[in-house]
C-alpha positions as CSV (number, residue, x, y, z in Angstrom):
1,M,6.9,52.6,54.7
2,V,7.3,49.5,57.2
3,N,7.8,50.7,60.4
4,Q,11.0,49.5,62.8
5,T,8.5,47.8,65.0
6,T,6.8,45.7,62.2
7,R,10.1,45.0,60.6
8,M,11.6,43.8,64.0
9,N,8.7,41.5,64.3
10,E,9.0,39.9,61.0
11,E,12.8,39.9,60.8
12,T,15.2,40.0,63.9
13,W,18.6,39.2,62.6
14,L,21.4,39.8,64.9
15,V,25.1,39.7,64.0
16,G,28.1,38.8,66.1
17,V,31.5,39.9,64.9
18,D,34.5,38.4,66.3
19,G,37.5,40.3,64.5
20,G,41.0,39.3,65.1
21,G,44.6,40.1,64.2
22,S,44.7,37.1,61.7
23,K,40.7,36.4,61.0
24,T,37.3,37.4,61.4
25,E,34.1,35.3,61.9
26,I,30.6,36.9,61.5
27,V,27.5,35.1,62.8
28,L,23.8,36.0,61.8
29,C,21.1,34.9,63.7
30,D,17.4,35.2,63.2
31,L,15.4,35.1,66.4
32,G,12.2,34.4,64.8
33,S,13.0,31.5,62.8
34,G,16.2,30.1,64.5
35,R,17.9,30.4,60.9
36,S,21.7,31.3,61.2
37,A,24.5,31.8,59.0
38,S,28.2,32.4,59.4
39,A,31.2,33.5,57.4
40,V,35.0,33.8,57.9
41,G,37.3,36.3,56.4
42,G,40.6,38.0,57.0
43,A,41.8,40.3,59.9
44,S,39.7,42.9,61.1
45,N,42.1,44.9,63.9
46,P,42.2,48.4,62.7
47,N,45.3,48.8,64.1
48,T,47.3,46.3,61.8
49,V,44.9,46.3,58.8
50,G,44.0,49.9,58.8
51,H,40.6,51.3,59.7
52,N,38.9,51.0,56.0
53,Q,40.1,47.7,55.6
54,A,38.8,46.4,58.7
55,M,35.3,47.9,57.8
56,D,35.4,46.5,54.7
57,T,36.0,43.1,55.7
58,I,33.4,43.2,58.3
59,T,30.9,44.4,55.7
60,A,31.7,42.0,52.9
61,L,31.4,39.1,55.5
62,V,28.0,40.2,56.8
63,E,26.9,40.6,53.3
64,T,27.9,37.1,52.7
65,G,25.9,36.0,55.4
66,L,22.8,38.0,54.4
67,A,23.0,36.8,50.9
68,E,23.1,32.9,52.3
69,V,19.8,33.8,54.3
70,G,18.2,36.2,51.6
71,A,17.9,39.2,53.7
72,A,19.1,42.6,53.3
73,R,20.9,45.1,55.1
74,D,18.1,46.8,56.7
75,A,17.0,43.4,58.2
76,V,19.8,43.7,60.6
77,V,18.3,44.8,63.9
78,A,21.4,44.8,66.2
79,M,25.2,44.0,65.6
80,S,27.9,43.4,68.2
81,L,31.5,44.1,66.8
82,C,34.0,42.5,69.1
83,L,37.3,43.7,67.6
84,S,40.9,43.1,68.5
85,G,42.8,46.3,69.4
86,V,40.0,48.2,69.8
87,D,40.1,49.7,73.5
88,R,40.1,53.4,73.3
89,Q,37.1,55.9,73.0
90,A,38.5,57.2,69.6
91,Q,38.7,54.0,68.2
92,V,35.4,52.9,69.3
93,S,33.7,56.1,67.7
94,A,35.6,55.7,64.5
95,V,34.1,52.1,63.8
96,L,30.6,53.2,65.2
97,S,30.4,56.1,62.7
98,S,31.5,53.8,59.9
99,M,29.3,50.9,60.6
100,R,26.0,53.3,61.5
101,E,26.5,54.6,57.8
102,R,26.4,51.0,56.3
103,F,23.7,49.3,58.4
104,P,21.8,52.5,59.7
105,A,18.5,50.5,60.9
106,A,20.8,48.7,63.6
107,R,22.0,49.3,67.0
108,I,25.2,48.7,67.0
109,E,27.7,48.0,70.0
110,V,31.6,48.2,69.7
111,T,33.9,46.6,71.9
112,N,37.0,44.6,72.6
113,D,37.2,41.0,71.4
114,A,37.9,39.6,74.8
115,M,34.2,40.5,75.2
116,A,32.9,38.0,72.7
117,A,34.8,35.2,74.4
118,L,33.3,36.3,77.7
119,S,29.7,36.2,76.3
120,A,30.3,32.8,74.5
121,G,31.6,31.3,77.8
122,T,28.6,32.7,80.0
123,A,25.6,32.9,77.4
124,G,25.6,36.7,77.5
125,E,25.4,37.1,81.3
126,S,28.0,38.4,83.8
127,G,31.1,37.1,84.4
128,I,35.1,37.2,83.9
129,V,37.1,35.9,81.1
130,V,40.8,35.2,81.3
131,I,42.5,35.1,77.9
132,A,46.2,33.1,77.6
133,G,47.2,32.9,74.0
134,T,50.0,34.6,72.7
135,G,49.2,37.5,75.2
136,S,47.0,37.6,77.9
137,I,44.4,39.8,79.3
138,A,41.4,39.3,81.8
139,V,38.1,41.2,81.1
140,G,34.9,41.1,83.2
141,E,31.5,42.6,83.1
142,D,29.2,43.2,86.2
143,W,25.4,42.9,86.3
144,H,24.8,46.5,85.3
145,G,27.3,46.5,82.2
146,H,30.0,48.0,83.7
147,T,33.4,46.6,82.5
148,A,37.0,46.3,83.8
149,R,40.2,44.7,82.7
150,A,43.6,43.5,83.6
151,G,46.6,42.9,81.6
152,G,46.8,42.8,78.0
153,Y,49.8,45.4,77.5
154,G,51.4,43.5,74.9
155,S,54.7,41.6,74.9
156,L,57.0,44.6,75.6
157,I,55.6,45.6,78.8
158,G,52.8,42.8,79.8
159,D,51.1,39.9,78.4
160,E,52.2,37.8,81.8
161,G,51.2,34.3,81.7
162,G,50.6,34.3,78.1
163,G,52.3,32.3,75.4
164,Y,55.1,34.9,74.5
165,D,56.2,34.9,78.4
166,I,56.2,31.5,79.0
167,G,58.1,30.9,75.8
168,R,60.5,33.4,76.5
169,Q,61.2,32.5,80.2
170,G,61.6,28.8,78.9
171,L,64.2,29.6,76.2
172,M,65.8,31.5,78.8
173,A,66.3,28.5,81.2
174,A,67.2,26.6,78.5
175,I,70.1,28.9,77.4
176,Q,71.1,29.2,81.0
177,A,71.1,25.3,81.5
178,A,73.1,24.7,78.3
179,E,75.7,27.4,79.2
180,G,76.0,25.9,82.7
181,R,74.6,28.9,84.6
182,G,71.2,27.6,85.4
183,P,69.6,24.5,86.8
184,A,69.2,21.3,84.5
185,T,66.0,21.3,82.4
186,S,64.9,19.2,79.5
187,L,64.1,22.6,78.1
188,W,67.3,23.0,76.1
189,Q,66.6,19.7,74.7
190,N,63.5,20.5,73.4
191,A,64.7,23.7,72.1
192,A,67.5,22.3,70.4
193,E,65.0,19.8,68.8
194,V,62.2,22.3,67.7
195,F,64.6,25.0,66.3
196,R,67.5,22.4,65.2
197,L,70.2,23.8,67.1
198,R,73.6,22.5,67.9
199,E,74.6,25.4,70.4
200,P,72.7,28.2,72.0
201,G,74.1,30.8,69.7
202,E,72.1,29.4,66.8
203,L,68.9,30.9,68.8
204,I,69.6,34.5,68.0
205,P,69.0,34.1,64.1
206,A,66.2,31.3,64.8
207,V,64.3,34.1,66.8
208,Y,65.3,37.6,65.5
209,G,65.7,36.5,61.9
210,S,62.0,35.1,61.5
211,P,59.4,36.7,60.2
212,H,57.6,37.1,63.5
213,P,59.7,36.8,66.4
214,V,57.0,37.3,68.9
215,G,55.0,34.4,67.6
216,T,58.2,32.4,67.2
217,V,59.0,32.7,70.9
218,A,55.3,32.3,71.7
219,S,55.2,28.7,70.0
220,F,57.8,27.2,72.3
221,A,55.0,27.7,75.2
222,R,53.3,24.6,74.4
223,H,56.7,22.8,74.8
224,V,57.3,24.4,78.6
225,L,53.8,23.2,79.4
226,A,54.6,19.6,78.1
227,A,57.8,19.7,80.0
228,A,56.0,20.8,83.3
229,H,53.3,17.9,82.9
230,G,56.1,15.5,82.3
231,G,57.8,16.7,85.9
232,D,60.6,19.2,84.7
233,A,61.2,21.4,87.7
234,V,62.1,24.4,85.8
235,A,59.3,24.3,83.5
236,Q,57.0,23.7,86.6
237,R,58.3,26.7,88.2
238,I,57.6,28.7,84.8
239,V,54.1,27.6,84.8
240,A,53.1,27.6,88.4
241,D,54.4,31.5,88.3
242,S,52.1,32.1,84.9
243,G,49.2,30.6,86.6
244,R,49.6,32.9,89.7
245,Q,50.0,35.9,87.4
246,L,46.7,34.8,85.3
247,A,45.0,34.3,88.6
248,Q,45.7,37.9,89.8
249,M,44.5,39.3,86.6
250,V,41.1,37.8,87.4
251,A,41.1,38.8,91.2
252,S,42.2,42.4,89.8
253,V,39.1,42.4,87.8
254,W,36.9,41.0,90.5
255,S,37.9,43.6,92.6
256,Q,37.7,46.5,90.2
257,L,34.0,45.5,89.9
258,K,33.5,45.4,93.5
259,G,32.2,41.6,93.6
260,E,29.5,42.7,91.5
261,V,29.9,40.0,88.9
262,G,28.6,36.6,88.0
263,P,30.9,33.7,89.4
264,T,31.7,32.1,86.0
265,V,35.3,32.7,85.0
266,V,35.7,31.8,81.2
267,L,38.9,30.0,80.3
268,A,40.0,31.1,76.5
269,G,43.0,30.9,74.5
270,G,45.2,28.3,73.0
271,L,47.4,27.9,76.3
272,L,44.1,27.3,78.4
273,Q,42.0,25.0,75.9
274,Q,44.7,22.9,74.7
275,T,46.3,21.4,78.2
276,D,45.0,21.3,81.8
277,V,48.7,22.0,83.0
278,L,48.0,26.1,83.2
279,R,44.2,25.7,83.9
280,N,45.2,23.9,87.3
281,E,47.5,26.5,88.4
282,I,45.1,29.1,87.8
283,A,42.2,26.8,89.6
284,A,44.6,26.3,92.6
285,H,45.4,30.0,93.0
286,L,41.5,31.2,92.8
287,E,40.5,28.3,94.9
288,R,42.1,30.3,97.6
289,D,41.4,33.8,96.6
290,L,38.0,33.5,95.1
291,P,36.6,30.2,96.1
292,D,33.0,31.0,95.0
293,V,34.0,31.3,91.2
294,A,33.4,28.5,88.7
295,L,36.2,28.2,86.3
296,V,34.5,26.9,82.6
297,P,36.9,26.3,79.6
298,L,35.1,28.1,76.6
299,S,33.7,25.6,74.3
300,E,31.6,27.8,72.3
301,R,32.7,29.9,69.3
302,P,33.5,33.6,70.2
303,A,31.3,35.0,67.5
304,V,28.3,33.3,69.1
305,G,29.2,35.3,72.2
306,A,29.0,38.7,70.3
307,V,25.4,37.2,69.2
308,W,24.4,37.0,72.5
309,R,25.6,40.9,73.0
310,A,23.7,42.0,70.2
311,R,20.7,40.4,71.3
312,R,21.0,42.4,74.4
313,L,20.8,45.7,72.5
314,V,17.5,44.8,71.4
315,S,15.2,44.9,74.5
316,A,12.0,44.9,72.5
317,V,12.8,41.3,70.9
318,K,11.7,38.6,72.9
319,G,13.5,35.1,72.6
320,E,17.2,33.8,72.9
321,P,19.4,33.1,70.1
322,S,19.6,29.5,69.4
323,C,22.5,29.6,66.6
């Protein structure tokens, strides 16, 4: 029987998993040869698709990658599963148990998908990530591996500065302007064009009757950002407040980690990657509150960040993932 040390010297396959509510991406990387493979499939959020389906989706994608590089399951020495919806210890334990049965030779980490974006932006080092997509969250990891978070409580009780929050405020301002009970704004014209409205009441079926109301409202956020960029005062106030809220999340994480964290603040999520309007607001607030941090828009795939995290699980292996 080949012992673990010998096998690791010959095949050091790392697996990074970025599992979301709409899709899952896995990346395999061999430290020895530099070979890599990736695969993309369906959702793997256990809360939305169920635990068993999530585990089956991830396993099938890893097997697809292994088949591409001609490796077996026991060639995987480390795996980082960064999954949306996985925050509580009971969820972590359940995923760990399932994946250890399927990949018994691997060291496995299970964490939230925000950690993949963080590690992708810091190349596996300490730092903070703030994510603004449909929702919002900030997560950080200090030099000792301790983590902290702020936000991420969903559309009903949180997600300040995310797409749903900005879209909702934008639509409310549009309605108020159309009904003469709020300041004039181009947002009503934008909403009328986007949703093909003749009067505000038609927004009710357009939103509440849509298959995914939260996503429908969030889709209007980009029009609010565009209006702010174009000088609309109402939209600018919405974006300014959103930037403040997101900056406060970063400051909260920094405080929770007592400043023992790297200076990089990774900006991730569609709202922060598509336009600089919201980024500029965050930067303005952080320049005053945390002047030593450096804001870095995410340019790498989060699944590659998960590979960096897998690398850290195998301290005996030298070298850095190049995929």
